[in-house]
C-alpha positions as CSV (number, residue, x, y, z in Angstrom):
1,M,4.3,8.5,-130.8
2,Q,2.3,11.6,-132.7
3,R,-0.3,7.9,-131.9
4,R,-2.7,10.6,-130.4
5,K,-5.2,10.0,-131.4
6,P,-9.6,12.7,-128.8
7,A,-10.9,10.6,-126.0
8,P,-8.3,8.5,-125.8
9,R,-7.9,5.2,-127.7
10,G,-6.8,4.0,-125.7
11,R,-5.5,8.0,-126.1
12,S,-7.3,11.2,-125.9
13,W,-8.1,13.8,-128.5
14,V,-5.3,15.7,-126.6
15,S,-2.9,13.4,-128.8
16,V,-3.3,15.9,-131.8
17,E,-2.1,18.8,-129.5
18,R,0.7,17.1,-128.0
19,A,2.3,16.4,-131.4
20,I,3.1,20.4,-131.6
21,R,6.6,20.4,-130.4
22,P,9.0,21.9,-132.5
23,A,11.1,19.3,-134.1
24,S,15.2,19.9,-133.3
25,G,16.7,21.7,-136.5
26,L,13.5,23.0,-137.5
27,G,15.0,26.7,-137.7
28,S,12.9,30.2,-136.2
29,L,10.6,29.6,-139.4
30,G,9.1,26.2,-138.5
31,K,9.2,26.7,-135.1
32,S,7.3,30.2,-135.5
33,F,4.6,27.9,-137.3
34,L,4.4,25.7,-134.4
35,I,3.6,28.2,-132.0
36,I,1.1,30.3,-134.4
37,V,-0.9,26.8,-134.8
38,V,-1.2,26.5,-130.8
39,F,-2.4,29.7,-130.8
40,V,-5.1,29.2,-133.4
41,F,-6.3,26.3,-131.2
42,I,-6.5,28.2,-128.4
43,A,-7.8,31.7,-129.9
44,L,-10.6,29.6,-131.7
45,L,-11.7,26.6,-128.9
46,P,-14.0,29.2,-127.1
47,V,-16.0,30.0,-130.5
48,M,-15.8,26.6,-131.6
49,G,-18.8,24.6,-130.3
50,W,-19.1,20.9,-130.3
51,G,-22.4,20.9,-132.3
52,E,-21.3,21.3,-135.7
53,W,-19.3,18.1,-135.5
54,R,-20.5,14.3,-135.8
55,Q,-20.8,12.6,-132.5
56,A,-19.2,9.1,-132.0
57,D,-22.4,7.8,-129.9
58,V,-24.2,5.1,-131.4
59,P,-22.4,1.5,-133.3
60,R,-21.8,2.3,-136.9
61,K,-21.7,0.3,-140.3
62,W,-18.2,-0.2,-141.0
63,S,-17.1,-0.5,-145.0
64,F,-13.5,-1.2,-145.5
65,P,-11.1,-0.1,-147.5
66,A,-13.2,3.2,-147.7
67,D,-13.1,3.9,-143.8
68,H,-9.4,3.8,-143.7
69,G,-10.1,7.0,-144.8
70,S,-10.8,10.4,-143.7
71,H,-14.0,11.1,-142.1
72,G,-14.3,14.9,-141.9
73,E,-17.7,14.7,-140.7
74,Y,-15.9,14.6,-137.3
75,R,-13.4,16.6,-135.8
76,T,-10.6,14.5,-134.8
77,E,-9.1,11.8,-136.5
78,W,-5.6,9.6,-136.5
79,W,-3.7,7.0,-138.0
80,Y,-1.1,5.6,-135.9
81,F,1.5,3.1,-136.3
82,T,3.8,1.5,-133.5
83,G,5.9,-1.1,-134.4
84,N,9.0,-3.9,-132.8
85,L,11.6,-4.8,-135.3
86,S,15.2,-6.2,-135.4
87,D,17.8,-6.3,-138.2
88,A,19.9,-9.5,-139.3
89,T,22.4,-9.1,-136.2
90,G,19.3,-9.4,-134.0
91,K,19.6,-5.8,-132.3
92,K,16.2,-4.5,-131.3
93,Y,14.3,-1.5,-132.4
94,G,10.9,0.3,-131.9
95,Y,9.4,2.7,-133.9
96,Q,6.2,5.2,-133.8
97,L,4.8,7.4,-136.9
98,T,1.6,8.8,-136.1
99,F,-0.8,11.5,-138.4
100,F,-3.5,13.4,-137.1
101,R,-6.3,15.4,-138.8
102,Y,-7.8,18.2,-136.6
103,G,-10.8,20.3,-137.7
104,L,-11.0,23.9,-137.2
105,T,-13.9,24.7,-138.8
106,E,-16.7,21.9,-139.6
107,Q,-17.3,23.6,-143.0
108,N,-14.7,25.0,-145.1
109,R,-15.9,28.9,-146.1
110,D,-13.8,28.4,-149.7
111,P,-13.6,25.2,-151.2
112,K,-12.4,26.3,-154.4
113,N,-9.1,28.0,-152.4
114,P,-6.3,25.8,-152.0
115,W,-4.9,27.7,-148.7
116,S,-9.0,27.8,-147.3
117,V,-7.9,26.5,-144.2
118,R,-10.3,23.5,-142.7
119,D,-8.0,21.1,-141.4
120,V,-4.7,21.1,-139.8
121,Y,-2.7,18.0,-140.1
122,L,-0.1,16.6,-137.8
123,A,2.6,13.8,-137.8
124,H,5.1,12.4,-135.4
125,F,8.4,10.4,-135.9
126,A,10.3,8.3,-133.4
127,I,12.5,5.5,-133.2
128,T,13.8,3.8,-130.4
129,D,17.2,1.5,-130.6
130,A,17.6,-1.2,-127.8
131,S,21.3,-1.7,-128.2
132,N,22.2,1.8,-127.9
133,N,19.9,2.6,-125.8
134,T,18.7,5.7,-127.0
135,F,15.4,7.4,-128.3
136,H,15.0,10.4,-131.2
137,Y,11.5,12.1,-131.9
138,T,10.5,14.8,-134.0
139,D,6.9,16.1,-135.7
140,R,5.7,18.4,-137.8
141,A,2.3,20.3,-138.6
142,S,1.0,21.8,-142.0
143,R,-2.3,22.8,-143.4
144,K,-3.1,21.2,-146.1
145,G,-2.2,23.9,-148.8
146,P,-1.4,22.5,-152.2
147,G,0.9,19.3,-152.2
148,L,1.7,19.9,-148.3
149,A,-0.6,17.7,-146.2
150,G,-3.9,16.0,-147.0
151,T,-5.5,12.1,-146.6
152,D,-7.4,10.6,-148.9
153,K,-11.0,10.0,-147.7
154,H,-11.6,6.7,-150.0
155,K,-8.6,5.0,-148.7
156,M,-5.6,4.8,-146.4
157,G,-3.7,8.0,-148.2
158,V,-2.5,10.5,-145.5
159,N,0.4,12.8,-145.6
160,V,2.2,15.3,-143.7
161,L,5.4,17.4,-145.3
162,G,6.7,14.3,-147.1
163,W,6.0,12.0,-144.4
164,S,3.2,9.4,-145.7
165,A,1.1,6.2,-144.9
166,E,-0.2,5.1,-148.3
167,M,-2.5,1.1,-148.4
168,E,-2.5,-0.2,-152.3
169,K,-4.3,-3.4,-152.2
170,N,-2.8,-5.6,-149.2
171,T,0.1,-3.5,-148.5
172,I,0.3,-0.4,-146.2
173,S,3.8,1.5,-147.0
174,L,5.3,4.0,-144.9
175,N,7.7,6.4,-145.4
176,A,9.5,9.0,-143.1
177,S,13.1,10.9,-142.5
178,F,14.5,13.5,-141.0
179,E,18.0,14.6,-139.5
180,G,19.3,10.7,-140.2
181,M,15.9,9.4,-138.5
182,E,14.5,7.4,-141.2
183,I,11.8,4.3,-141.8
184,K,10.7,3.0,-145.0
185,L,8.2,-0.1,-144.8
186,D,5.9,-2.3,-145.9
187,L,3.0,-3.4,-143.6
188,I,1.1,-6.4,-144.7
189,P,-1.7,-7.3,-142.3
190,V,-2.0,-11.1,-141.0
191,K,-5.4,-10.2,-139.5
192,P,-8.7,-8.5,-140.6
193,P,-9.2,-5.5,-139.0
194,V,-10.6,-5.5,-135.2
195,L,-13.5,-3.5,-133.8
196,H,-13.0,-2.2,-130.4
197,G,-15.6,-1.8,-127.9
198,R,-19.1,-2.1,-129.3
199,S,-18.8,-2.8,-133.0
200,G,-16.0,-0.1,-132.9
201,L,-17.5,2.5,-130.6
202,S,-15.3,2.8,-127.7
203,K,-16.6,4.4,-124.7
204,K,-13.9,7.0,-123.0
205,G,-16.6,8.4,-120.3
206,P,-20.3,7.9,-119.0
207,L,-21.3,11.5,-121.2
208,P,-23.2,11.1,-124.4
209,G,-20.3,11.4,-127.0
210,Q,-17.6,10.8,-124.7
211,A,-16.7,8.1,-127.2
212,S,-14.8,7.8,-130.4
213,Y,-15.1,5.1,-133.3
214,Y,-11.7,2.7,-133.1
215,Y,-10.4,0.1,-135.2
216,S,-6.8,-1.5,-135.6
217,F,-4.8,-4.0,-137.3
218,T,-3.4,-5.5,-134.2
219,D,-1.0,-7.7,-136.4
220,L,1.3,-6.3,-139.7
221,E,3.9,-8.4,-141.0
222,T,6.5,-5.8,-141.1
223,K,9.7,-5.3,-143.4
224,G,12.2,-2.5,-145.0
225,Y,14.7,-0.1,-144.1
226,M,15.3,2.0,-141.0
227,K,17.8,4.7,-140.1
228,T,18.6,6.4,-136.7
229,P,20.9,9.4,-136.2
230,G,23.7,7.2,-134.8
231,M,24.3,5.0,-137.9
232,K,26.3,5.2,-141.3
233,D,24.2,3.4,-143.5
234,R,20.3,2.5,-143.1
235,V,20.0,-1.6,-142.2
236,A,17.2,-3.8,-143.1
237,V,14.5,-4.9,-140.5
238,R,11.5,-6.8,-140.0
239,G,9.2,-7.7,-137.7
240,V,5.7,-6.6,-136.4
241,S,3.7,-3.6,-136.1
242,W,0.4,-2.6,-134.7
243,F,-1.9,0.2,-136.5
244,D,-4.7,2.0,-135.1
245,Q,-7.3,4.5,-136.5
246,E,-9.7,6.6,-134.4
247,F,-12.0,9.4,-135.2
248,G,-14.7,11.3,-132.9
249,S,-15.4,15.0,-131.4
250,N,-15.4,15.0,-128.1
251,Q,-12.8,15.2,-125.6
252,L,-11.7,14.1,-122.3
253,A,-13.6,14.7,-119.0
254,G,-12.3,17.4,-116.4
255,D,-11.7,14.8,-113.9
256,Q,-9.8,12.6,-115.8
257,A,-6.1,12.7,-115.2
258,G,-4.8,10.4,-118.0
259,W,-4.3,7.3,-119.1
260,D,-2.4,3.7,-119.8
261,W,-2.4,1.9,-123.5
262,F,-0.7,-1.0,-124.1
263,A,-0.4,-3.1,-127.2
264,L,1.0,-6.4,-126.7
265,H,2.1,-9.5,-129.4
266,L,2.1,-12.7,-127.5
267,G,4.5,-15.3,-128.6
268,D,1.8,-18.0,-129.8
269,G,0.3,-15.1,-132.0
270,R,-2.7,-13.5,-129.8
271,D,-2.7,-10.0,-129.5
272,L,-3.6,-7.7,-126.2
273,M,-4.9,-4.4,-126.4
274,I,-5.7,-2.2,-122.9
275,Y,-6.8,1.3,-122.0
276,K,-7.0,2.2,-118.7
277,L,-8.5,6.0,-117.6
278,R,-7.3,6.8,-114.9
279,K,-9.1,9.9,-113.0
280,K,-7.4,12.6,-110.7
281,D,-8.8,10.8,-107.4
282,G,-6.8,7.9,-108.4
283,S,-9.7,5.7,-109.5
284,V,-9.8,4.0,-113.0
285,E,-13.3,4.8,-115.2
286,K,-15.2,2.1,-115.2
287,E,-15.7,2.6,-119.0
288,S,-11.7,1.2,-119.2
289,S,-11.6,-2.2,-120.8
290,G,-9.5,-4.2,-123.7
291,T,-9.4,-6.2,-126.7
292,I,-8.2,-9.9,-127.0
293,V,-7.3,-10.8,-130.9
294,E,-6.9,-15.1,-131.4
295,F,-4.2,-16.8,-133.7
296,D,-7.3,-16.8,-136.3
297,G,-8.4,-12.6,-135.9
298,S,-11.3,-13.8,-133.8
299,S,-12.0,-10.9,-131.3
300,R,-13.8,-10.1,-128.0
301,Q,-14.0,-7.3,-125.5
302,I,-12.8,-7.8,-122.4
303,S,-13.9,-6.0,-119.2
304,L,-12.1,-3.8,-116.8
305,S,-13.0,-6.1,-114.3
306,D,-11.0,-8.9,-115.8
307,I,-7.7,-7.0,-116.1
308,E,-5.4,-6.8,-113.7
309,T,-2.2,-4.4,-114.2
310,T,0.6,-4.1,-111.2
311,V,3.1,-2.2,-111.7
312,L,6.7,-3.4,-110.3
313,A,9.0,-0.2,-110.9
314,H,9.2,3.5,-111.8
315,W,11.5,5.4,-113.7
316,K,11.9,9.3,-113.1
317,S,12.3,12.1,-116.1
318,Q,15.4,14.2,-115.7
319,K,13.5,16.7,-118.0
320,T,10.1,17.2,-116.8
321,G,10.2,15.4,-113.1
322,G,7.6,13.1,-114.2
323,R,7.1,9.7,-112.5
324,Y,6.5,7.1,-114.9
325,P,5.6,3.3,-114.8
326,A,8.7,1.1,-116.1
327,A,7.4,-2.5,-115.8
328,W,4.2,-4.4,-115.3
329,H,2.5,-7.7,-114.1
330,I,-0.5,-8.1,-116.9
331,R,-3.0,-10.8,-116.4
332,V,-6.3,-11.4,-117.9
333,P,-7.4,-14.4,-115.8
334,S,-10.3,-14.9,-118.4
335,A,-8.3,-15.4,-121.2
336,R,-5.3,-17.1,-119.1
337,I,-3.1,-14.5,-120.2
338,D,-0.1,-13.8,-117.3
339,V,2.6,-12.0,-118.5
340,T,5.5,-9.5,-117.3
341,V,7.3,-6.6,-119.8
342,K,9.4,-3.7,-119.5
343,P,10.2,-0.9,-121.5
344,L,13.2,-1.8,-124.4
345,V,14.8,1.8,-123.2
346,A,13.9,3.4,-119.8
347,D,13.6,7.1,-121.6
348,Q,11.2,7.3,-124.0
349,E,9.5,10.4,-122.9
350,L,8.4,12.5,-125.4
351,A,8.1,16.7,-123.3
352,N,6.2,18.6,-125.5
353,T,6.6,22.5,-124.9
354,V,5.2,24.0,-127.0
355,S,1.4,22.3,-126.5
356,A,0.1,23.4,-124.2
357,G,3.2,21.8,-121.9
358,I,2.0,18.4,-122.6
359,T,4.2,15.8,-121.9
360,Y,3.5,11.8,-122.2
361,W,6.3,8.8,-122.4
362,E,5.3,5.8,-125.5
363,G,7.8,3.4,-126.0
364,A,8.9,-0.2,-127.6
365,V,8.8,-3.2,-124.7
366,D,9.1,-6.3,-124.4
367,G,9.0,-9.7,-121.9
368,A,7.7,-13.1,-121.3
369,G,5.1,-14.8,-119.4
370,T,2.1,-17.7,-120.0
371,S,-0.6,-17.5,-122.4
372,N,-3.1,-20.5,-122.2
373,G,-0.6,-22.3,-119.9
374,K,2.6,-22.2,-122.4
375,N,5.2,-19.9,-122.6
376,V,5.3,-17.2,-124.2
377,K,7.5,-14.1,-125.2
378,V,5.9,-10.8,-125.7
379,Q,6.7,-7.5,-127.7
380,G,4.9,-4.2,-128.5
381,Y,4.4,-0.6,-127.0
382,I,3.1,1.4,-124.1
383,E,1.5,5.0,-123.9
384,L,1.3,6.5,-120.8
385,T,0.0,10.1,-120.3
386,G,-1.0,12.4,-117.2
387,Y,2.1,11.1,-115.2
388,S,4.0,14.9,-116.2
389,G,0.5,17.4,-115.5
390,T,-3.2,16.2,-115.8
391,I,-4.5,16.2,-119.2
392,G,-8.3,16.3,-117.9
393,G,-10.8,18.3,-120.1
394,T,-8.3,18.8,-123.2
395,F,-8.4,17.7,-126.5
């Protein structure tokens, strides 16, 4: 869910802002801190020009595992995990755990002081329980401070107030818990990192620098434990996860309303990522595109002209009044992909009451169809923004 994430990753730099929602049970002190963070953002935006931050404007040379770490010369960065899991009885679950780093100033004015604020760190945690038709989510935010939050510059290592994602050798360990919600998962890449766009430079609009550097682990073998507030004890789960990392320094254009992002695993071992940037006039931004990842890990970009997404149903939120797509027919003729997917749970909406009223839907989906002429099952995650208020021109 947090997964934000920015000109989209499919997601926009707004994702860092959307994560600042007071979690239930935080108490007045925690909620006050989150509100203060929002007001700091609002107060500083007019005086923080973009020129001091590096821009995602040309293809870069990638180096792993170092590039799993933090890129502090860019203003916004996120580590975004989503996954489809099941327990021994076949019950289905989805999870999202996302970490954001948002730069308030390019240079730390007092680097020797552990309380000197350069970045704000945010995290978002959500669990979908299909068998009980429930969706649980929460979030948190922190300055760096001693032991509170931070990232590693040389490898994947990010934590926010006890939630963490750490990569050692070939295993990513995820840990998060809050008031009956819990995941403790180990993720092992089955395929190498996939670079989206032009060698990892993912365009989000026509303007110079309106892009992000974007790569993924699209196929992560996943096992571990999880718990929802309705469970007495945690359960063992297995499944597949998807990881996105993006970083950049630009924002959405004012004429962009939102985006639809798809991260799908096909039963024949192929993976499909699509992002469609919707404009306020109803058209789709021409820089929208996608990526096909084959069974052997090879990949290629697909253009907007080769992607067909037809909405088959809608769902209306009783909380916000937002009207969201709720089933899709997806075709990529050049890749011989023709599938239909729908949400595991209709209500996977995150209504952010503090972060400038930004609301979005992100949730686990499954379905079926054909790939290369063979029948396949499908599972994955979809993110929808701009259906309950537009986000154009925001971070």
